[in-house]
DOMARLO-337518 format. One line per field, with one value per residue: residue number from 1; residue in three letters; chain; x, y, z of N, C-alpha, C in turn. Coordinates in pm, 1 decimal, decimal comma, always signed. Layout:
REM residues N
num = (NUM/...)
residuo = (ala/...)
cadena = (A/...)
n.px = (X/...)
n.py = (Y/...)
n.pz = (Z/...)
ca.px = (X/...)
ca.py = (Y/...)
ca.pz = (Z/...)
c.px = (X/...)
c.py = (Y/...)
c.pz = (Z/...)
REM end
This chain:
REM residues 130
num = (1/2/3/4/5/6/7/8/9/10/11/12/13/14/15/16/17/18/19/20/21/22/23/24/25/26/27/28/29/30/31/32/33/34/35/36/37/38/39/40/41/42/43/44/45/46/47/48/49/50/51/52/53/54/55/56/57/58/59/60/61/62/63/64/65/66/67/68/69/70/71/72/73/74/75/76/77/78/79/80/81/82/83/84/85/86/87/88/89/90/91/92/93/94/95/96/97/98/99/100/101/102/103/104/105/106/107/108/109/110/111/112/113/114/115/116/117/118/119/120/121/122/123/124/125/126/127/128/129/130)
residuo = (met/lys/lys/gln/thr/glu/tyr/trp/leu/asn/ala/ala/lys/asp/asp/leu/ile/leu/ile/asn/glu/ile/ile/gln/asn/glu/his/leu/ser/asn/met/val/ala/phe/his/ser/gln/gln/ala/ile/glu/lys/ser/ile/lys/ala/ile/leu/glu/glu/lys/glu/ala/lys/val/pro/arg/ile/gln/asn/ile/ile/asn/leu/asn/gly/arg/ile/glu/lys/tyr/ile/glu/leu/asp/ile/asn/gln/glu/ile/phe/asp/gln/ile/asn/glu/leu/his/ile/asp/val/arg/tyr/pro/thr/ala/leu/gly/leu/leu/pro/glu/gly/lys/pro/ser/lys/glu/ile/ala/his/met/phe/leu/lys/thr/ala/phe/ala/ile/tyr/lys/asn/ile/lys/asp/tyr/leu/ser/gly)
cadena = (A/A/A/A/A/A/A/A/A/A/A/A/A/A/A/A/A/A/A/A/A/A/A/A/A/A/A/A/A/A/A/A/A/A/A/A/A/A/A/A/A/A/A/A/A/A/A/A/A/A/A/A/A/A/A/A/A/A/A/A/A/A/A/A/A/A/A/A/A/A/A/A/A/A/A/A/A/A/A/A/A/A/A/A/A/A/A/A/A/A/A/A/A/A/A/A/A/A/A/A/A/A/A/A/A/A/A/A/A/A/A/A/A/A/A/A/A/A/A/A/A/A/A/A/A/A/A/A/A/A)
n.px = (+12156,8/+12145,8/+11902,6/+11839,6/+11920,9/+11728,0/+11510,2/+11570,0/+11550,5/+11282,0/+11154,7/+11227,8/+11095,5/+10830,6/+10809,3/+10823,4/+10591,2/+10398,6/+10446,9/+10365,9/+10094,7/+10018,7/+10119,4/+9981,3/+9846,0/+9874,1/+9883,8/+10019,9/+10287,3/+10508,8/+10519,2/+10570,6/+10827,5/+10959,7/+10928,4/+11062,6/+11326,1/+11353,5/+11324,8/+11552,5/+11756,4/+11713,4/+11751,9/+12023,4/+12129,5/+12073,5/+12275,7/+12496,1/+12429,4/+12451,8/+12720,6/+12892,3/+12994,3/+12838,2/+12554,7/+12546,3/+12403,5/+12295,9/+12143,1/+12206,2/+12210,4/+12403,9/+12644,2/+12606,4/+12596,4/+12861,7/+12981,7/+12913,4/+13025,6/+13248,7/+13140,4/+12927,5/+12839,4/+12617,0/+12395,5/+12313,3/+12121,4/+12285,3/+12200,3/+11926,4/+11959,5/+12102,8/+11905,0/+11713,3/+11858,7/+11857,4/+11628,7/+11665,7/+11546,3/+11514,6/+11389,3/+11291,1/+11167,5/+10892,8/+10731,9/+10871,0/+10865,3/+10947,1/+10989,4/+11147,0/+11407,6/+11273,0/+11010,3/+10718,8/+10780,7/+10736,1/+10486,7/+10613,0/+10881,5/+10844,5/+10773,6/+11019,3/+11173,9/+11053,6/+11111,2/+11391,3/+11432,4/+11314,4/+11477,1/+11726,3/+11663,6/+11596,7/+11840,5/+12011,3/+11877,4/+11893,2/+12171,5/+12224,9/+12082,0/+12205,9)
n.py = (+9423,6/+9773,4/+9990,2/+10225,1/+10153,7/+9965,6/+10139,1/+10281,2/+10069,7/+9996,9/+10229,5/+10226,7/+9994,2/+10079,1/+10261,7/+10079,7/+9928,0/+10125,0/+10173,4/+9928,4/+9952,7/+10146,9/+10087,6/+9993,8/+10207,9/+10408,8/+10683,5/+10752,2/+10691,5/+10853,9/+10886,0/+10627,2/+10607,5/+10808,6/+10707,0/+10468,5/+10553,9/+10665,9/+10438,0/+10293,1/+10473,6/+10491,0/+10224,5/+10186,8/+10374,8/+10247,5/+10055,8/+10226,7/+10347,5/+10131,0/+10054,9/+10277,6/+10589,4/+10812,2/+10902,0/+11025,5/+11333,4/+11315,0/+11257,4/+11133,7/+10835,7/+10694,0/+10796,1/+10727,5/+10448,3/+10399,7/+10446,2/+10225,5/+10007,8/+9880,9/+9717,8/+9572,5/+9447,0/+9553,9/+9391,9/+9530,4/+9673,1/+9883,3/+10085,2/+10126,8/+10192,6/+10431,8/+10588,6/+10597,5/+10739,2/+10990,3/+11093,4/+11229,7/+11464,4/+11806,8/+11978,3/+12230,2/+12236,4/+12116,0/+12050,9/+11883,7/+11637,7/+11308,8/+11292,4/+11207,4/+11335,7/+11340,9/+11348,3/+11192,7/+10857,4/+10562,5/+10301,8/+10055,8/+10119,7/+10217,5/+9979,9/+9846,5/+10011,2/+9961,7/+9686,5/+9695,1/+9853,7/+9689,8/+9460,0/+9562,6/+9649,6/+9399,9/+9259,9/+9416,2/+9405,3/+9129,0/+9106,1/+9267,5/+9130,8/+8890,0)
n.pz = (+12784,0/+12757,3/+12906,6/+12765,2/+12510,9/+12449,2/+12433,0/+12197,4/+12011,5/+12046,9/+11961,1/+11691,3/+11616,3/+11652,3/+11439,9/+11228,5/+11272,7/+11227,8/+10954,6/+10846,0/+10886,7/+10702,6/+10452,4/+10225,5/+10125,0/+9864,8/+9853,4/+10079,7/+10045,8/+10075,3/+10351,3/+10431,4/+10330,6/+10483,3/+10748,8/+10720,9/+10691,0/+10943,7/+11110,1/+11041,5/+11113,6/+11394,6/+11467,0/+11407,7/+11583,0/+11819,3/+11842,1/+11867,4/+12106,7/+12279,7/+12253,4/+12256,3/+12410,6/+12354,4/+12162,4/+11842,1/+11725,9/+11457,5/+11137,7/+10904,4/+10753,6/+10617,3/+10713,0/+10982,8/+10959,2/+10886,0/+11129,6/+11280,6/+11163,1/+11272,0/+11458,4/+11347,5/+11028,3/+10802,8/+10582,8/+10305,5/+10036,0/+9847,4/+9670,3/+9733,4/+10002,9/+9977,4/+9854,9/+10057,5/+10242,9/+10127,7/+10221,7/+10451,4/+10663,4/+10691,5/+10949,8/+10914,6/+10674,4/+10621,4/+10403,2/+10242,1/+10353,5/+10359,1/+10086,0/+9781,4/+9563,3/+9318,1/+9393,5/+9543,0/+9648,6/+9448,2/+9487,0/+9475,4/+9532,7/+9789,7/+9918,9/+9896,7/+10059,6/+10308,5/+10333,9/+10345,9/+10576,9/+10771,7/+10757,4/+10837,4/+11096,7/+11215,7/+11187,4/+11347,2/+11594,5/+11648,6/+11667,6/+11894,3/+12085,7/+12103,6)
ca.px = (+12132,9/+12110,3/+11762,6/+11829,8/+11931,4/+11593,9/+11423,6/+11597,1/+11492,7/+11135,4/+11114,5/+11240,7/+10985,4/+10708,2/+10808,1/+10791,9/+10448,9/+10323,7/+10461,3/+10279,1/+9955,8/+9988,7/+10193,7/+9893,4/+9788,7/+9968,5/+9890,6/+10108,9/+10419,7/+10610,2/+10528,2/+10641,6/+10968,1/+11009,2/+10938,0/+11168,1/+11451,3/+11354,9/+11347,8/+11693,5/+11835,8/+11697,6/+11814,9/+12168,2/+12161,0/+12068,8/+12410,9/+12582,7/+12392,5/+12502,5/+12865,1/+12971,8/+12956,8/+12742,1/+12487,9/+12554,7/+12277,2/+12296,5/+12040,7/+12259,0/+12227,1/+12530,1/+12743,4/+12582,7/+12637,2/+13007,1/+13021,5/+12888,7/+13089,1/+13344,1/+13063,0/+12839,1/+12830,6/+12480,1/+12377,8/+12217,8/+12122,2/+12341,5/+12118,7/+11808,0/+12009,4/+12133,7/+11777,9/+11653,4/+11937,5/+11815,8/+11507,4/+11699,2/+11454,2/+11542,2/+11257,1/+11243,9/+11100,9/+10799,8/+10667,6/+10952,6/+10861,4/+10941,7/+10994,7/+11273,3/+11423,8/+11172,7/+10876,5/+10678,8/+10826,9/+10631,5/+10446,1/+10716,7/+10997,4/+10803,4/+10786,9/+11162,9/+11218,3/+11007,7/+11188,7/+11526,0/+11425,9/+11287,0/+11595,7/+11828,5/+11615,8/+11609,2/+11982,3/+12065,5/+11815,0/+11953,9/+12308,8/+12223,8/+12021,7/+12290,2)
ca.py = (+9538,6/+9893,7/+10032,8/+10324,7/+10078,3/+9909,8/+10249,7/+10304,4/+9958,2/+10005,9/+10341,2/+10176,8/+9898,6/+10158,5/+10310,5/+9965,7/+9896,3/+10228,7/+10147,9/+9815,4/+9999,8/+10239,9/+10050,1/+9970,6/+10334,2/+10473,8/+10826,0/+10769,5/+10634,0/+10943,3/+10858,7/+10499,1/+10640,4/+10881,9/+10619,5/+10370,6/+10621,2/+10679,5/+10306,0/+10259,8/+10563,9/+10451,9/+10093,0/+10208,9/+10446,1/+10150,6/+10000,4/+10331,2/+10361,5/+10015,4/+10035,6/+10398,9/+10678,6/+10914,7/+10885,2/+11154,2/+11395,7/+11324,3/+11172,7/+11073,1/+10693,6/+10646,7/+10833,4/+10644,5/+10311,9/+10397,9/+10444,7/+10094,2/+9900,3/+9808,9/+9625,8/+9489,0/+9484,1/+9535,2/+9344,2/+9626,4/+9710,2/+10018,3/+10180,8/+10156,7/+10260,0/+10569,2/+10658,9/+10623,2/+10844,4/+11118,3/+11136,4/+11307,5/+11577,4/+11926,6/+12008,8/+12361,4/+12220,5/+12003,6/+12015,2/+11781,7/+11520,1/+11178,4/+11300,3/+11192,8/+11452,0/+11338,7/+11349,8/+11076,9/+10729,2/+10472,3/+10197,8/+9952,0/+10170,7/+10222,1/+9842,6/+9819,1/+10084,0/+9885,3/+9562,0/+9731,2/+9898,4/+9574,1/+9373,4/+9627,8/+9640,4/+9261,4/+9228,8/+9485,6/+9349,4/+8998,0/+9130,7/+9318,8/+9031,5/+8770,5)
ca.pz = (+12698,2/+12831,5/+12894,2/+12658,6/+12385,1/+12426,9/+12390,1/+12054,7/+11933,7/+12053,3/+11875,6/+11553,6/+11596,9/+11636,5/+11301,2/+11140,7/+11292,4/+11155,7/+10810,4/+10811,2/+10888,0/+10593,0/+10331,8/+10110,4/+10080,6/+9772,6/+9885,8/+10194,5/+10018,3/+10132,6/+10494,4/+10440,0/+10309,0/+10599,6/+10866,5/+10693,1/+10727,6/+11089,0/+11169,5/+11020,5/+11197,8/+11534,8/+11484,2/+11411,2/+11706,2/+11929,0/+11854,3/+11920,7/+12248,8/+12353,5/+12240,8/+12266,4/+12519,6/+12314,7/+12033,8/+11772,7/+11682,5/+11311,9/+11076,9/+10782,8/+10785,5/+10560,3/+10813,4/+11101,6/+10927,2/+10893,1/+11270,7/+11344,3/+11086,8/+11356,0/+11540,6/+11265,9/+10887,7/+10757,1/+10445,9/+10250,1/+9895,4/+9857,3/+9594,7/+9814,9/+10122,4/+9936,9/+9833,3/+10189,1/+10306,4/+10070,1/+10290,5/+10571,3/+10660,2/+10769,6/+11005,8/+10870,8/+10545,4/+10633,7/+10277,3/+10176,8/+10438,8/+10295,0/+9940,5/+9710,9/+9474,2/+9210,8/+9451,0/+9622,6/+9596,1/+9398,2/+9580,9/+9471,4/+9606,5/+9930,4/+9969,2/+9910,9/+10177,8/+10424,7/+10339,9/+10389,9/+10716,5/+10857,2/+10758,8/+10920,5/+11235,7/+11262,3/+11197,0/+11463,9/+11715,2/+11671,7/+11711,9/+12031,0/+12174,1/+12107,9)
c.px = (+12089,9/+11963,4/+11745,5/+11841,1/+11795,5/+11496,9/+11443,1/+11533,2/+11340,7/+11083,2/+11122,3/+11126,6/+10852,7/+10697,6/+10769,1/+10645,4/+10362,0/+10329,6/+10369,1/+10131,9/+9920,6/+10045,9/+10104,2/+9831,8/+9892,0/+9987,5/+9991,6/+10248,8/+10531,8/+10627,2/+10594,5/+10791,5/+11027,9/+11029,0/+11037,2/+11303,2/+11462,7/+11384,2/+11494,6/+11781,7/+11830,9/+11760,9/+11966,0/+12207,9/+12151,0/+12207,4/+12504,7/+12554,8/+12456,4/+12655,4/+12950,4/+12916,0/+12844,5/+12684,3/+12490,5/+12417,3/+12284,2/+12193,6/+12089,4/+12291,3/+12352,6/+12643,2/+12728,5/+12627,0/+12790,4/+13057,8/+13001,2/+12958,5/+13191,4/+13273,7/+12984,0/+12843,0/+12689,5/+12479,0/+12269,0/+12231,8/+12164,2/+12257,9/+11995,2/+11849,2/+12040,0/+12006,3/+11711,8/+11728,7/+11900,6/+11693,8/+11536,8/+11621,7/+11505,8/+11406,5/+11205,9/+11164,0/+11003,2/+10732,5/+10746,4/+10946,5/+10843,8/+10948,1/+11136,4/+11289,8/+11319,2/+11029,5/+10847,5/+10735,6/+10708,9/+10597,7/+10553,0/+10839,9/+10964,8/+10814,6/+10933,4/+11220,0/+11179,2/+11090,9/+11329,9/+11526,4/+11403,6/+11409,7/+11705,7/+11789,6/+11637,2/+11756,3/+12042,8/+12006,3/+11875,9/+12097,0/+12311,9/+12166,0/+12113,1/+12411,9)
c.py = (+9656,5/+9929,3/+10132,1/+10258,8/+10019,8/+10018,0/+10279,5/+10195,0/+9963,2/+10119,0/+10300,9/+10080,5/+9972,1/+10214,2/+10198,8/+9924,6/+9996,7/+10205,0/+10034,5/+9854,6/+10080,6/+10197,2/+10032,0/+10097,9/+10409,1/+10621,2/+10852,9/+10712,3/+10723,4/+10919,9/+10723,8/+10524,8/+10708,3/+10789,5/+10505,2/+10429,9/+10631,4/+10546,3/+10265,9/+10345,3/+10520,1/+10316,3/+10107,3/+10279,2/+10355,1/+10088,0/+10104,0/+10355,5/+10250,5/+10013,8/+10159,5/+10491,2/+10775,1/+10883,5/+11020,8/+11204,7/+11423,7/+11227,2/+11100,6/+10926,6/+10633,7/+10676,2/+10745,9/+10500,6/+10298,1/+10389,2/+10309,2/+9979,4/+9821,8/+9707,0/+9524,6/+9539,4/+9451,4/+9490,2/+9430,6/+9637,4/+9856,7/+10122,5/+10223,1/+10234,4/+10407,3/+10650,2/+10693,1/+10736,7/+10982,5/+11175,7/+11210,3/+11438,1/+11690,2/+11975,5/+12147,0/+12351,9/+12103,4/+11964,1/+11906,9/+11647,9/+11391,0/+11180,1/+11279,0/+11314,7/+11457,7/+11334,8/+11226,2/+10949,0/+10646,6/+10369,9/+10088,2/+9994,8/+10176,8/+10083,2/+9804,0/+9889,7/+10008,4/+9759,0/+9589,1/+9770,3/+9780,8/+9483,7/+9432,3/+9620,2/+9500,0/+9223,9/+9292,0/+9431,3/+9214,4/+9013,5/+9174,0/+9220,2/+8910,9/+8791,2)
c.pz = (+12785,9/+12807,6/+12778,8/+12520,4/+12348,9/+12380,1/+12241,5/+11970,6/+11933,3/+11965,8/+11728,2/+11521,5/+11577,5/+11494,8/+11205,5/+11152,5/+11216,5/+11005,0/+10767,7/+10807,2/+10762,9/+10457,8/+10208,9/+10054,3/+9996,3/+9804,4/+9998,2/+10170,9/+10071,5/+10282,2/+10520,1/+10427,2/+10432,1/+10719,3/+10845,2/+10731,5/+10879,6/+11158,4/+11157,0/+11111,3/+11344,5/+11562,7/+11495,4/+11540,5/+11828,4/+11950,3/+11915,0/+12068,8/+12331,9/+12360,4/+12267,3/+12373,9/+12481,9/+12176,4/+11963,0/+11729,5/+11532,6/+11257,3/+10952,3/+10809,9/+10722,2/+10659,0/+10938,0/+11077,5/+10933,4/+11036,4/+11337,4/+11273,4/+11167,7/+11446,1/+11456,5/+11122,1/+10839,6/+10611,9/+10382,4/+10099,3/+9893,5/+9783,6/+9674,7/+9940,4/+10092,0/+9915,7/+9966,0/+10258,4/+10253,0/+10141,8/+10419,7/+10562,9/+10748,5/+10818,8/+10968,3/+10741,8/+10548,5/+10503,2/+10203,9/+10250,2/+10359,2/+10144,2/+9890,3/+9620,6/+9362,4/+9263,5/+9533,7/+9562,7/+9544,0/+9506,3/+9588,3/+9550,4/+9755,8/+9992,9/+9987,9/+10033,9/+10304,8/+10442,2/+10393,2/+10537,2/+10810,4/+10868,1/+10847,4/+11067,4/+11291,1/+11282,1/+11322,4/+11593,8/+11750,1/+11725,2/+11858,9/+12131,1/+12196,6/+12187,5)
REM end
């Protein structure tokens, strides 16, 4: 595995560790959502780093997932994946950080985001390690 690929995976793992630290705090459900999106994005970019010449500077995880389908098919709940993708943040608008169109995600949705992000990370890590 390339060193840069490991950096992407480690960055995704850091997001997951942070989520585990804050998941019980309902007030921080937006941050759980944001870091779930980040963990997924970084995990997918690890595959692109390993397999392709250049990692695109895009955050849309649906688009990124389409780019890795020739290497790996992720087992995802499409509805949750679509919701997480809505969290793509334009850095010019920090007040929207981790918010869905209807506002902060519920604690239950935040847990689903974490579960999805962890499953994708694990699936990709196993693929790249094997």
